C-alpha positions in Angstrom: -24.6 59.4 83.9 -24.3 55.9 83.7 -24.7 53.1 81.8 -27.6 51.7 83.6 -29.0 55.3 83.6 -28.3 55.9 79.7 -29.8 52.7 79.0 -33.2 53.0 80.5 -33.1 56.5 79.2 -32.8 55.3 75.8 -35.5 52.7 76.6 -37.8 55.8 77.8 -37.1 58.2 74.8 -38.0 55.0 72.4 -40.8 54.1 73.4 -41.4 57.9 74.3 -41.2 58.3 70.3 -43.2 55.6 69.3 -46.5 57.3 71.4 -45.9 60.5 70.0 -44.6 60.3 66.3 -45.5 56.9 65.6 -48.2 56.0 67.0 -50.0 54.6 64.0 -47.5 52.0 63.5 -47.6 51.8 67.1 -51.3 50.7 67.5 -50.5 48.9 63.4 -47.8 46.4 65.5 -50.1 46.4 68.9 -47.2 47.2 71.7 -48.5 49.3 74.1 -45.5 49.6 77.3 -46.5 48.2 80.7 -46.0 50.2 83.3 -43.7 49.9 86.0 -46.3 49.4 88.6 -47.9 46.6 86.8 -44.6 44.9 86.0 -43.7 44.8 89.8 -47.6 43.1 90.1 -46.7 40.5 87.6 -43.0 39.9 89.6 -44.5 39.3 92.3 -47.0 36.4 91.4 -44.3 35.1 88.9 -41.1 34.7 90.3 -40.3 33.3 94.0 -37.5 33.4 95.7 -35.0 30.8 94.1 -33.2 30.7 91.1 -35.4 30.5 88.1 -35.3 30.9 84.3 -38.1 33.4 82.5 -38.9 33.9 79.4 -40.2 37.1 78.0 -41.6 36.4 74.7 -42.6 40.0 73.2 -39.6 41.8 74.8 -39.9 45.1 73.3 -37.0 47.2 75.4 -36.7 45.1 78.3 -39.2 46.4 81.2 -39.6 42.9 82.0 -36.4 41.0 81.3 -34.7 43.9 83.1 -37.0 43.5 86.4 -36.7 40.1 86.9 -33.1 40.3 86.3 -32.9 42.6 89.0 -34.5 40.2 91.0 -32.6 37.3 90.4 -29.3 38.9 90.3 -28.4 37.6 87.5 -28.9 38.7 83.6 -28.5 35.0 82.7 -32.0 33.7 83.7 -34.0 35.9 81.5 -34.7 35.4 77.5 -36.3 37.3 75.2 -37.9 37.7 71.7 -39.6 40.5 70.1 -39.9 41.2 66.2 -38.6 44.6 66.6 -34.9 45.0 66.0 -34.6 48.3 67.0 -36.7 47.0 70.8 -34.5 44.4 70.4 -31.3 46.1 70.6 -32.3 48.5 73.5 -33.4 45.4 76.2 -29.5 43.8 74.8 -28.1 46.9 75.8 -29.7 47.3 79.2 -29.2 43.9 80.6 -25.4 44.2 78.9 -25.8 47.7 81.2 -26.9 45.4 84.6 -24.2 43.1 84.1 -21.4 44.3 81.9 -19.1 40.9 82.6 -21.7 38.9 80.9 -20.8 38.7 77.0 -22.4 40.6 75.1 -22.5 37.3 72.2 -24.2 35.8 75.8 -27.1 38.3 75.8 -27.4 38.0 72.0 -28.7 34.5 72.2 -31.1 35.3 74.9 -32.9 38.1 73.6 -33.6 37.9 69.3 -34.9 39.3 67.1 -37.8 36.7 66.7 -41.7 35.7 66.5 -42.1 34.7 70.0 -44.8 32.5 69.2 -42.4 30.0 67.0 -38.8 31.2 68.5 -38.5 28.9 72.0 -39.6 25.4 70.2 -38.4 22.8 72.2 -37.5 25.4 75.2 -38.8 25.2 79.0 -39.0 28.1 81.7 -40.1 28.6 85.4 -42.1 31.6 84.1 -43.5 33.4 81.0 -44.4 36.6 81.8 -44.7 40.0 79.7 -47.2 41.9 77.5 -47.5 40.7 74.1 -49.5 42.9 71.4 -52.9 43.6 71.5 -53.7 43.0 67.6 -57.1 41.3 66.3 -56.5 38.4 64.1 -58.9 40.7 60.9 -55.4 42.3 60.9 -53.1 40.0 61.1 -54.4 36.0 60.7 -51.2 34.1 61.2 -50.6 34.0 64.7 -54.2 33.5 65.6 -54.5 29.9 63.3 -51.1 28.6 64.9 -52.2 25.6 67.4 -55.5 25.6 66.0 -57.1 28.7 67.3 -59.5 31.1 65.2 -58.8 33.6 63.0 -60.3 35.8 65.3 -58.4 35.3 68.7 -56.3 38.2 69.0 -52.5 37.4 68.8 -52.5 38.1 72.6 -54.2 35.2 73.2 -52.7 33.3 71.1 -49.1 34.5 72.7 -50.9 33.1 75.7 -52.3 30.3 74.6 -48.3 29.2 73.5 -46.8 30.0 76.8 -48.6 27.2 78.4 -46.4 24.6 76.7 -43.0 26.6 77.6 -43.9 26.4 81.6 -43.1 23.2 83.5 -45.3 21.7 86.0 -45.3 24.4 89.0 -44.6 27.5 86.8 -46.4 30.3 85.8 -47.7 32.0 82.9 -48.6 36.0 83.7 -49.3 37.6 80.6 -50.7 41.0 80.2 -54.4 40.5 78.0 -57.2 42.6 76.7 -59.8 42.6 78.9 -62.0 40.8 76.1 -60.5 37.6 76.8 -62.3 37.0 80.0 -65.0 36.5 78.1 -64.6 36.7 74.3 -66.5 33.4 72.3 -63.0 33.3 70.0 -60.7 32.8 73.0 -62.8 30.7 74.7 -60.0 27.9 73.3 -57.4 29.9 75.4 -59.4 29.8 78.5 -60.4 25.9 77.7 -56.5 24.9 77.5 -56.1 26.6 80.5 -58.1 25.1 82.5 -56.5 21.7 81.0 -53.1 22.9 82.2 -53.4 24.5 85.0 -55.6 27.5 87.1 -56.0 30.8 87.6 -54.6 31.4 90.6 -55.1 35.8 90.9 -56.5 38.0 88.1 -55.3 41.4 87.9 -57.8 44.0 86.3 -57.6 47.5 84.9 -60.9 49.4 85.1 -59.8 52.2 83.6 -56.9 52.5 80.8 -53.5 51.6 82.0 -51.6 52.5 78.5 -50.5 55.8 76.6 -52.3 56.5 73.4 -54.7 54.0 74.0 -57.8 53.3 75.6 -57.8 49.5 75.2 -58.5 48.0 79.3 -55.9 45.0 80.2 -55.9 41.9 82.8 -53.4 40.0 83.5 -54.6 36.3 84.5 -51.8 34.3 86.3 -51.6 30.3 85.5 -50.1 28.2 87.5 -49.4 24.9 85.5 -50.7 22.0 87.0 -52.8 23.8 89.7 -56.1 22.9 90.1 -59.6 24.6 91.1 -59.2 27.7 88.9 -62.3 29.0 87.9 -63.6 27.4 84.4 -63.3 28.7 80.7 -67.1 30.3 80.9 -66.3 32.0 84.3 -63.0 34.2 84.0 -65.6 37.2 83.6 -67.3 36.6 87.1 -64.0 36.9 88.8 -63.2 40.1 87.4 -66.9 41.4 87.7 -67.0 43.2 90.9 -64.2 45.5 89.5 -67.3 46.8 87.7 -69.8 46.8 90.0 -71.3 44.1 88.3 -73.1 42.4 91.6 -72.6 38.5 92.2 -75.8 36.4 91.7 -76.9 32.9 92.7 -79.7 31.8 90.0 -82.5 29.4 91.3 -83.4 28.0 87.6 -85.3 25.2 86.5 -83.3 23.1 84.2 -84.3 24.6 80.9 -82.5 27.4 78.5 -83.3 30.5 76.0 -82.9 27.6 73.2 -85.5 25.0 74.9 -87.9 27.6 74.1 -87.0 29.6 70.9 -84.3 29.6 68.0 -82.0 32.5 68.5 -80.5 33.8 65.0 -77.5 36.0 64.4 -77.5 37.9 60.7 -74.2 38.5 59.7 -72.7 40.8 56.5 -74.3 39.3 53.2 -77.9 40.2 54.4 -76.4 43.9 55.8 -75.0 44.8 52.1 -78.0 42.7 50.8 -80.4 45.1 52.4 -78.6 48.7 51.4 -80.1 49.4 48.0 -83.9 48.3 49.1 -83.7 50.9 52.4 -85.7 54.2 52.3 -87.1 56.7 55.2 -90.6 56.5 55.6 -93.4 55.9 52.8 -94.3 52.0 52.2 -92.2 49.0 53.3 -91.7 46.8 56.0 -89.6 48.8 59.6 -86.0 48.0 59.7 -84.7 47.9 62.9 -81.5 48.9 64.6 -79.9 48.0 67.8 -80.6 51.8 68.6 -83.8 51.6 67.7 -84.4 48.7 70.8 -85.3 50.0 74.3 -86.2 47.7 77.0 -89.4 46.1 76.1 -90.1 49.3 73.6 -89.1 49.8 69.8 -88.3 53.6 69.0 -88.9 53.4 64.9 -90.4 56.0 63.7 -89.9 58.1 67.1 -86.0 58.7 66.8 -83.5 58.5 64.2 -81.1 56.0 63.3 -78.1 55.1 60.9 -77.8 52.3 58.6 -75.3 52.1 56.4 -73.4 55.7 57.2 -76.6 57.0 56.9 -79.0 58.8 59.0 -82.7 57.9 58.6 -86.0 59.3 60.5 -88.2 56.2 59.7 -85.7 53.6 57.6 -88.4 50.7 56.1 -87.2 48.1 53.1 -88.5 47.5 50.1 -89.4 43.7 50.7 -90.5 42.8 47.0 -87.7 44.8 45.3 -85.1 42.8 48.0 -87.1 39.7 46.9 -87.1 40.4 42.9 -83.7 41.1 43.3 -82.6 38.4 45.3 -84.5 35.3 45.9 -81.9 33.9 48.4 -83.2 37.3 50.5 -86.3 37.4 49.9 -86.1 33.7 51.6 -84.2 35.4 54.6 -86.7 38.2 54.9 -89.4 35.8 54.8 -88.2 33.8 57.4 -87.5 36.7 60.0 -91.3 38.3 59.1 -92.8 36.0 61.9 -92.8 36.8 65.8 -90.2 37.2 67.8 -88.8 39.3 70.6 -85.4 41.5 68.7 -82.7 41.7 70.7 -79.8 44.8 70.9 -76.2 44.0 69.9 -75.2 45.2 73.2 -76.2 47.9 75.9 -76.2 48.5 79.7 -78.6 45.7 80.2 -80.1 43.0 77.4 -82.2 45.5 75.3 -84.9 43.3 74.0 -88.4 44.2 72.4 -91.5 42.2 70.9 -92.4 42.0 67.4 -95.9 40.1 68.4 -96.9 40.5 64.5 -94.0 39.5 62.8 -93.8 43.6 61.1 -90.0 43.9 61.6 -87.0 43.5 59.7 -83.9 43.2 61.5 -80.6 45.2 60.9 -77.3 43.6 61.9 -75.9 43.3 64.6 -79.5 43.1 66.1 -80.3 39.2 67.5 -84.0 37.4 66.0 -85.2 35.2 68.8 -88.3 33.0 67.3 -90.2 30.9 70.0 -91.6 27.6 68.6 -94.8 28.7 70.3 -95.7 32.2 69.5 -97.5 32.1 72.8 -93.8 32.2 74.9 -93.1 35.7 73.1 -93.6 37.6 76.6 -92.2 34.7 78.7 -89.1 35.0 76.7 -88.7 38.5 76.5 -89.2 38.4 80.3 -86.3 36.3 80.9 -84.3 39.1 78.7 -85.3 41.3 80.7 -84.4 39.5 84.3 -81.8 41.5 86.8 -80.0 38.2 88.0 -79.8 37.3 84.0 -78.7 40.5 83.1 -76.0 40.7 86.0 -74.6 37.1 85.3 -74.1 37.9 82.1 -72.7 41.3 82.3 -70.4 38.9 84.5 -69.5 36.5 82.0 -69.1 37.9 79.4 -67.3 41.5 80.8 -64.9 43.2 78.5 -66.8 41.8 75.4 -68.7 45.0 74.3 -67.2 48.5 73.1 -67.3 49.5 76.8 -67.1 47.3 80.5 -70.5 49.0 80.9 -72.0 47.2 78.3 -73.5 43.7 77.5 -72.2 42.3 74.6 -74.3 38.5 73.9 -74.0 36.7 71.3 -77.1 34.1 69.5 -75.4 31.2 71.2 -75.1 32.9 74.4 -78.6 34.1 73.9 -80.3 30.5 73.6 -78.2 29.6 77.0 -79.5 32.0 79.2 -81.6 29.7 81.9 -84.6 29.9 82.3 -86.2 30.8 85.9 -88.1 28.2 88.7 -90.8 29.9 90.3 -93.4 29.7 87.4 -95.7 31.8 88.6 -93.2 34.7 89.2 -92.0 33.9 85.6 -95.5 34.2 84.0 -96.1 37.8 86.3 -93.2 38.8 84.6 -93.8 38.3 81.7 -97.6 39.9 81.9 -96.1 43.2 83.4 -93.6 43.0 80.4 -96.3 42.7 77.6 -98.2 45.9 80.3 -95.3 47.9 79.7 -94.6 47.6 83.5 -90.5 47.1 82.9 -89.2 48.0 86.2 -91.9 45.8 87.8 -91.1 43.2 85.5 -87.6 43.4 86.7 -89.2 42.9 90.2 -91.0 40.1 89.7 -88.1 38.3 87.2 -85.7 39.0 90.4 -88.1 36.4 92.3 -88.4 34.5 89.4 -85.0 33.3 90.0 -85.3 32.7 93.3 -83.5 36.1 94.6 -84.8 38.4 97.2 -85.9 42.0 95.8 -84.0 43.7 98.4 -80.9 42.2 97.2 -78.1 44.6 95.2 -79.1 42.8 91.9 -82.2 44.5 91.6 -80.9 48.4 92.5 -77.8 47.9 90.1 -80.2 46.6 87.2 -83.1 49.3 87.7 -79.7 51.6 87.7 -78.8 51.2 84.6 -82.3 50.2 83.4 -83.1 54.1 83.9 -79.5 55.3 81.6 -80.0 53.3 78.8 
């Protein structure tokens, strides 16, 4: 076995060991090694035929570095860093095997044991490529807080943000990202910075997992620094939507939003944990509505079991008087929720929402509350949330943010931004049908309300998902 083959086998063996024997450690570091076909796809778009300098800021055992060096014909053209000393050692050995004439010290200077988010300050490259760690900032906050990013920004998105400042005008950034970067709220500042410094010129999306040992779905936005005309910060998901069978829609709207009609609110852990000692199963009390009890236009409370705080309930109720006596602040919160409203599940195959016409139910986190300024608008609000074109547009815009790519996860802010239809007559018809429990027919009317013919694929797409909820 020659030296090149030996180092390749060493890299494969090391990665196999991490996958098979050290899976928990690998997950804790967010390390998922890149399939060769994806490496080639990225290099096809990031490297031209002219000499270039390339950085992989989280290089692992050097898959991108070796492939780039082979394409460019020069191991001196590649640079890398990683926090794993053993992975860096193997990457150096692989590059040394590619060109034994290059001094070891020179390769060591270019491939470093270091944090790629800080190691290359002041440097400039023709391309930044690679597969940085996927690691939510709940586990490691420091990376996300660099550069003004929020505490919940995934480390991989922080690498994308940092890399934008390491590439010359006309150069390329192509980093593997979790699919959630396309629509997640906490990745919004990263998408905005991409739009400010360049444009997404190509996008690779995986509809199925590509990394061994994980169910994480991934994408690769190819960013050209200094370019113009790519998708805006809120439109990345729309570009990926066809990969998940989500139909494209063009909404005819009246210019207003749900936020003009109602206040949209999310509750948090204080309310969740505050309710726990006051919840019982059945008997007198106020029904507690979990996401699992909300269907499009219907509530299943008392008809099927649900879970709250890791316990199973057939009909969970809250002792509101006891809650008020124990905690005045939570009592005031409960009073603010016991009003006529629309409750929206945290996520579902469609936007799952139900009207609480008398204000008799309390929401459980992550259920969202939509309280119309005028209670007469309750059913009109529900009709908007059921509208197939609105659902498809939300599914496209926020693709990848749910537990599965087929689910739609939407925040209170995003609910408030949903557009209202232009055709008021069809809207009223849709609201009346929703009130009558004719949900499929309400969807048909609301498709027309947004200026889309009912033979458009969006209605059949919505009806198919509706039947599967």
